[in-house]
C-alpha positions in Angstrom: -42.8 0.8 15.3 -43.2 3.8 13.0 -40.3 4.0 10.5 -39.0 0.6 11.4 -35.5 -0.1 12.9 -32.1 -0.9 11.6 -30.2 -3.9 13.1 -26.6 -3.4 14.2 -24.0 -5.5 12.5 -24.2 -9.0 13.7 -27.4 -8.3 15.6 -30.8 -10.0 15.4 -32.9 -9.4 12.4 -34.8 -11.2 9.7 -32.6 -13.6 7.8 -34.2 -12.7 4.5 -33.0 -9.1 4.9 -29.7 -8.5 3.2 -27.5 -5.8 4.7 -24.4 -5.4 2.6 -22.9 -3.2 5.3 -23.0 -6.0 7.8 -19.5 -7.6 8.2 -21.2 -11.0 8.2 -22.4 -10.4 4.6 -20.5 -12.4 2.0 -20.9 -11.3 -1.6 -21.7 -14.2 -4.0 -18.4 -13.6 -5.8 -16.4 -13.9 -2.6 -15.6 -17.5 -1.5 -12.8 -19.6 -0.1 -11.0 -19.9 -3.4 -11.0 -16.2 -4.1 -7.6 -14.5 -4.2 -8.1 -10.9 -3.1 -4.5 -9.7 -3.6 -1.7 -10.6 -5.9 1.1 -10.0 -3.4 2.2 -13.0 -1.4 3.8 -12.8 2.0 7.4 -14.2 1.8 8.8 -13.1 5.2 10.2 -10.0 6.9 11.3 -8.5 3.7 7.8 -7.8 2.3 5.6 -8.0 5.4 4.8 -4.2 5.4 3.9 -4.2 1.7 1.8 -7.4 2.2 0.0 -6.0 5.3 -0.9 -2.8 3.5 -2.2 -4.7 0.5 -4.3 -7.2 2.4 -5.6 -4.6 4.8 -7.0 -2.5 1.9 -8.6 -5.6 0.3 -10.2 -6.6 3.6 -11.4 -3.0 4.2 -13.0 -2.9 0.8 -15.0 -6.0 1.7 -15.9 -4.7 5.2 -13.9 -7.5 6.8 -10.9 -5.7 8.4 -12.8 -5.8 11.7 -12.3 -9.6 11.7 -8.5 -9.2 12.0 -8.2 -6.1 14.2 -10.2 -7.5 17.1 -13.2 -5.2 16.8 -15.6 -7.9 15.6 -14.8 -11.0 17.6 -17.3 -13.8 17.8 -18.2 -12.9 21.4 -19.6 -9.6 20.2 -22.1 -11.3 17.9 -25.6 -12.4 19.0 -25.9 -16.1 19.4 -28.4 -16.3 16.6 -25.8 -15.0 14.2 -22.7 -16.9 15.4 -23.0 -19.5 12.7 -22.8 -16.7 10.1 -19.8 -15.4 11.9 -18.2 -18.8 11.7 -18.8 -18.9 7.9 -17.4 -15.4 7.4 -14.4 -16.3 9.5 -13.6 -19.3 7.4 -13.8 -17.2 4.2 -11.5 -14.5 5.6 -9.1 -17.2 6.9 -8.9 -18.7 3.4 -8.2 -15.3 1.8 -5.4 -14.6 4.3 -3.9 -18.1 3.9 -4.0 -17.9 0.1 -1.9 -14.8 0.2 1.1 -16.3 2.0 3.8 -18.6 0.6 3.6 -22.4 1.3 6.5 -22.3 3.8 4.5 -19.8 6.0 1.2 -21.4 5.3 2.2 -24.7 7.0 2.7 -22.9 10.3 -0.7 -21.2 10.1 -2.9 -23.7 8.4 -4.2 -25.2 11.7 -5.4 -21.9 13.2 -9.1 -21.6 12.9 -9.7 -18.0 14.0 -8.6 -15.2 11.6 -7.5 -12.9 14.5 -5.0 -15.5 15.7 -3.5 -15.9 12.3 -3.2 -12.2 11.9 -1.5 -11.7 15.3 0.8 -14.7 14.7 2.0 -13.2 11.4 2.4 -9.7 12.9 4.5 -11.0 15.8 6.6 -13.2 13.6 7.3 -11.0 10.6 6.9 -7.4 11.7 10.6 -7.2 12.5 13.0 -4.5 11.6 16.3 -3.2 12.9 19.0 -0.7 12.0 20.2 -2.8 9.1 16.8 -2.6 7.4 16.8 1.2 7.8 20.4 1.5 6.5 19.8 -0.8 3.5 16.7 1.2 2.3 18.4 4.5 3.0 21.4 3.3 0.9 19.1 2.2 -1.9 17.4 5.6 -2.0 20.7 7.5 -2.2 22.2 5.3 -4.8 19.2 4.9 -7.1 19.8 6.4 -10.6 17.4 6.8 -13.5 19.9 5.1 -15.9 17.8 5.6 -19.0 14.6 4.1 -17.7 11.4 6.2 -18.0 10.9 9.0 -15.6 7.8 7.4 -14.3 9.5 4.1 -13.6 12.3 5.9 -11.8 10.0 8.0 -9.7 7.7 5.1 -8.8 10.7 3.0 -7.6 12.0 5.9 -5.5 8.6 6.6 -4.1 8.1 3.0 -3.0 11.5 3.2 -1.2 10.5 6.4 0.5 7.3 4.9 1.7 9.1 1.8 3.0 11.6 4.0 4.8 8.9 6.2 6.3 7.1 3.1 7.5 10.3 2.0 9.3 11.0 5.4 10.8 7.5 6.8 11.3 7.1 9.3 14.1 4.0 10.0 16.2 1.9 12.6 14.4 1.2 15.9 16.0 0.1 19.4 15.0 3.0 21.3 16.5 5.3 23.6 14.5 8.3 21.2 15.0 6.4 18.5 13.2 5.5 20.8 10.3 9.2 21.8 10.0 10.2 18.1 10.1 7.8 17.3 7.3 9.1 20.2 5.2 12.7 18.9 5.8 11.6 15.4 4.7 10.1 16.8 1.5 13.2 18.8 0.8 15.4 15.7 1.1 13.1 13.8 -1.2 13.4 16.5 -3.8 17.2 16.5 -3.6 17.3 12.7 -3.8 15.0 12.7 -6.8 17.0 15.4 -8.7 20.3 13.7 -7.8 19.3 10.5 -9.6 17.8 11.8 -12.9 19.9 11.5 -16.1 22.3 14.3 -17.2 20.1 15.1 -20.2 17.8 16.9 -17.7 20.5 19.0 -16.1 19.1 22.3 -17.5 15.7 21.6 -15.9 17.3 20.4 -12.7 19.0 23.8 -12.4 15.8 25.6 -13.2 14.0 23.7 -10.4 16.7 24.4 -7.9 16.5 28.2 -8.7 12.8 28.2 -8.0 11.7 30.1 -4.9 10.1 28.6 -3.0 11.4 25.2 -4.0 8.6 22.9 -5.4 7.7 19.6 -3.8 9.0 16.5 -5.4 5.8 15.7 -7.2 5.9 19.1 -8.9 9.5 18.5 -9.9 8.6 15.1 -11.3 5.8 16.8 -13.4 8.2 19.3 -14.8 10.8 16.8 -15.9 8.1 14.4 -17.1 6.8 17.0 -19.5 10.3 17.5 -20.8 10.7 13.8 -21.2 7.6 13.7 -23.4 8.8 16.6 -25.5 12.2 14.9 -26.0 10.4 11.7 -27.0 8.2 13.6 -29.5 11.1 15.5 -31.0 13.0 12.2 -31.4 10.0 10.6 -33.1 9.6 13.6 -35.4 13.2 13.6 -36.4 13.0 9.8 -37.2 9.9 10.4 -39.3 11.7 13.2 -41.2 14.8 11.1 -41.9 12.6 8.2 -43.1 10.7 10.5 -45.5 14.0 11.7 -47.0 15.2 8.2 -47.8 
């Protein structure tokens, strides 16, 4: 055939041809003892964080299809099923190495990665009103308390993302959704400004007088610049005092 042909993932083809885009392809550096994330699943409390981390790592290796049901063994040609078995074992090992021992014991005997994934989801993807309340309370009570602006913002941002994950709404393109998003951004700005140290009160007032109000990332950028200036002034004053002694 003129121009040749490209085999679909898992399809028949020459074994000596390496297709790195094939989900069955295992990179030489990837094996059963490889740890692909540093976060370990401990239970309900960090399941969403763990799932996000492991999903990104699997997607980067073109293996997310093994856990979401889109690349089951039945969809692979018989001639490639041994390769599927090998890839499945590797992905199982990655997943099992990212969970704590107490959880590992209940999943170790499962041999298909999709089953492990579904079991973990059904067991630990649990949340109720108390989870929403606790995170909301942490957001509203979080204060900078002298830590760097970056550390304060990153902590607040992680809480926002966790809260949004628990209370996410179906996305749409209607005007109401846009207004709801604008309202959420306004609340995040107010929460951020409420927690910063009093030494930034002048800049807090400046931000609140801006029309239109900036988003929270712009506000963070403004106060971060001031933090850097304050740090530089303090360092210059220290150097001056040292030179006078």
